[in-house]
N, C-alpha and C positions, 0 to 999 in steps of 0.2 A: 547557704544558698541552695534551696531545694525545689524540686518539682513535686507539687502536691498531688495533682490529679490530671488525667487525660480523658477527654471525651471526644469521640468521633461521631459526626452527624452526617447522614447521607444527603444527597441532593434534594430529597423530598422533605427533609426536616426530621427524619426518624433517627433515633439513637441506635447506633450499630456497635459501639464499643465504649466501655467505661471502666477505668481502673484508677485506684488510689495508690499512691506510692509512699505516703507518710502515715504513720500510726497517730492516733489522737485526733483525727479529723472527725467532725460531726458526721454521723452516719445518716445517709439519705436512703429512702426506699427506692425500689425500682421505678415506681410510679413518679416519684420526685425527679429522678433523672430523665424520664420520658418527658415530663412537663418542662424541665429545664432545657432539653434539646429542642423541643418544639417552640418554646418561647424565644430562645436565642435565634433560631432560624427566622422567625418572624421579625425580630428586632434587626437582625442583619439585613434582611430584605428591605425594611423601611429605611435604614440608614444608607443603604446603597441607592435608593431612589431619591433621597434628598441631598445627594452630593451637589454642592453648589456649582453653578456654571458661571464662568467669568465672561465678561464682554470680550469678543474677539476683536483684534486690531484689523483694520482694512488691509488687504493684500499689498497695497502700495507702501504702507508703513512697515510691514513685517519683512517684505522681500525686496523693497526698493524698486520694484517694477511698477509700471503704470499702464498696464494693458487696458484698452478701451477707455482711455482717459482723454480729456480735452484740455488743451492749455488755455489758460485765461490770464490776461495781463494783470500784473500787480500794480497798484498805483504807487508811484514813486515821484517825489518832488525833484530828485536829483537825476532822474532817468534821462539819458540822451535819446535822441530820435533814432540813432543807429543801433542802440542796444535796448532790448526789451527783456524784462525778467518775467518768467512765467511760473505758475504753480499748477500742479495737476489736481484735477478733481475726479474722484471716482464715483460712479453712480452707486447709490445705496438702495437696497431693496428691503430695508428694515434692519433691526438690530440683529447681529450675529453673536452667538455665544459658543464657548468652547469649554471643555472640562479643564480643571486645573493642570492636569498633565495629559495632553491629548494622546500621547503614545501608549498610555497605560489605561486599561479598562477600569471603569468605576468599580469600587469594592465597598463593602459595608464596614461595619464595626471591626476594627483590627486589634485594638488594645483597650482594656478597661483596667485601670489601676486604682487600688484603694490602699490604705495603710496596712492592711492585713494580707492582701494577695494581689497578684497581677494576672489578668486573663488575657491571653494572646490567642488570636484566631488566625489560622492560615487556611485559605480556601484554595483548593486545587482547581485546575481548569475544568474538571468534570463536575464541580459543585460540592464535592465532599469537604466538610469543614473539620479541622483539627482544633480543639479548644484545649489549651494547655494552661493549667493553673499553677503558678509558681510564686516563690518568694518575691516581693516587690523589688528587692535589691539585687536580684539575679541579673547577671550580664550575659550577653551573647545568646539571648533567647531565640533569635532567628536561626542560629546554628543548631540549637537543640531541636526546634520544630522541624527543620529540614532533615536532620538525622532520623527523627521519628517517622517522617514521611518516607524516607529511604527504606527504613525497616519495614514499614507498611507495604511499600511497593514490592520489596523482596520476598516477604513471608506471607502476605495476605493476597495481594493481587496476582502473584505467580503461582499460588496454590490452585491446582486444578479442581479441587473440591469446593472452593469458595464461590458462592453465588453473589453476584453484584447486588448492592443495596440491602443485603441481608446482614444480620448480626455477625460480627467477627468472632469466630471460635477457632482460633489457630494457636496451638500451644507453642509452636516455634516463635511466633511473633511475641507472645507474652514473655517467654523465656529470654529472648534476645533483647527486648525492650528493657526488662528489669535488670538484666546484666549490664547493659550499656549505661543506664541511669545510675546504677550503683557504682560503676567505675568512674563516673564523673564526680561523685561526691568526695 
């Protein structure tokens, strides 16, 4: 179970870091990596915008409350005069929709799996994307991505000489990343 490659893309879609961790991979040119980063950024944006929205349930169904509702009698053949059954009607102003998981913001493409590799994308709150190419059978990829993000935060973002959105040239990050990934194998 191996990590093949890591690519970091800034919020504008520019390639800021690329590293291969396995020998024998097909070599790509710098231009190929730049095109890959820009293309993935675009695909990620498109998949984020086409996240399906589900019809929302009316508030009276989801919460059990009936604010601004009017009771209307239900027809009943066995209904006595002293007892009336009512149902609540809520006014509707058109169809309401919600995201599949309303508490979580929409995200784009997160995982792409083939028989040869698995691409996992983690996007930070600032828009930086970490693309991790791994063996398709690898487990706990989320933990690996979070550790890479932690190393990035410790050695790149805390580096006083690093300029945001610029290529990452931090020897400490390279060294600790390679050491940690080697230790996992």
